[in-house]
C-alpha positions in Angstrom: 64.7 -24.8 -118.5 63.7 -26.8 -121.5 65.3 -26.4 -124.9 63.5 -24.2 -127.4 62.0 -25.9 -130.5 64.0 -25.4 -133.7 63.0 -23.1 -136.5 62.8 -25.0 -139.8 65.0 -23.8 -142.7 64.2 -24.8 -146.3 66.8 -23.8 -148.9 64.9 -22.6 -152.0 67.9 -21.5 -154.1 71.7 -22.1 -153.6 74.1 -21.1 -156.4 77.4 -19.3 -156.8 75.7 -15.9 -156.2 72.9 -16.3 -153.6 71.4 -18.7 -151.1 67.7 -18.2 -150.5 66.3 -19.9 -147.4 62.7 -19.9 -146.1 62.7 -20.0 -142.3 59.5 -21.1 -140.4 59.1 -20.7 -136.7 56.6 -22.3 -134.3 55.9 -20.1 -131.3 59.1 -19.8 -129.2 61.2 -21.6 -131.9 64.8 -20.5 -132.4 67.4 -20.7 -135.2 70.2 -21.6 -132.7 73.4 -19.6 -132.4 75.0 -19.0 -135.8 77.4 -16.5 -137.6 76.5 -15.0 -140.9 79.4 -15.4 -143.4 77.7 -13.3 -146.1 75.7 -10.0 -146.3 72.0 -10.8 -146.2 68.5 -9.5 -146.6 65.5 -10.6 -144.6 62.0 -10.4 -146.1 59.2 -11.2 -143.5 56.3 -13.4 -144.7 54.2 -12.2 -141.8 54.0 -9.3 -139.3 55.5 -10.2 -135.9 58.3 -10.0 -133.3 61.6 -11.7 -133.1 64.0 -11.7 -130.1 67.6 -11.2 -131.3 70.2 -12.5 -128.8 73.5 -10.9 -129.7 76.7 -10.3 -127.8 75.2 -11.1 -124.4 72.2 -8.8 -125.0 68.6 -9.3 -126.2 66.6 -6.9 -128.4 63.2 -7.1 -130.0 62.8 -6.7 -133.8 59.3 -5.7 -134.9 58.9 -7.0 -138.5 56.1 -6.1 -141.0 54.9 -8.3 -143.8 57.0 -7.7 -147.0 59.2 -5.0 -145.5 62.8 -6.1 -146.0 66.0 -5.2 -144.0 69.7 -5.7 -144.7 72.5 -6.8 -142.4 76.3 -7.2 -143.1 78.3 -10.4 -142.7 79.8 -11.2 -139.3 76.6 -11.0 -137.2 76.5 -13.7 -134.5 73.1 -14.4 -132.9 70.2 -16.6 -132.1 66.8 -15.6 -133.5 63.7 -16.5 -131.4 60.1 -16.2 -132.4 58.1 -14.1 -130.0 54.7 -14.8 -131.6 51.6 -16.7 -130.6 51.3 -18.4 -134.0 53.7 -19.4 -136.8 56.1 -16.8 -138.1 58.2 -17.0 -141.3 60.7 -15.0 -143.3 62.9 -15.4 -146.4 66.6 -14.9 -146.0 68.6 -14.0 -149.1 72.4 -14.3 -148.6 74.6 -12.5 -151.1 77.7 -14.7 -151.8 
């Protein structure tokens, strides 16, 4: 099995209170395994599907353009695009 392409993060703001990162995914691209050290909000820039690999399980997240969701610190996962075209979201970490 070949390695997945990597999602591309672009940090837009990073200060003592928040870090705002734009994530862009080619089809099948992944963030790579990581652990969230801060609470965070995701704001999708498109409607699409992500595969969330967490704790030995995989689940599908259906995201809609502009509809945010919140998660608490401590999440460990890999996020994989399950879309035919580019997918993107903005991640706002609360420091």
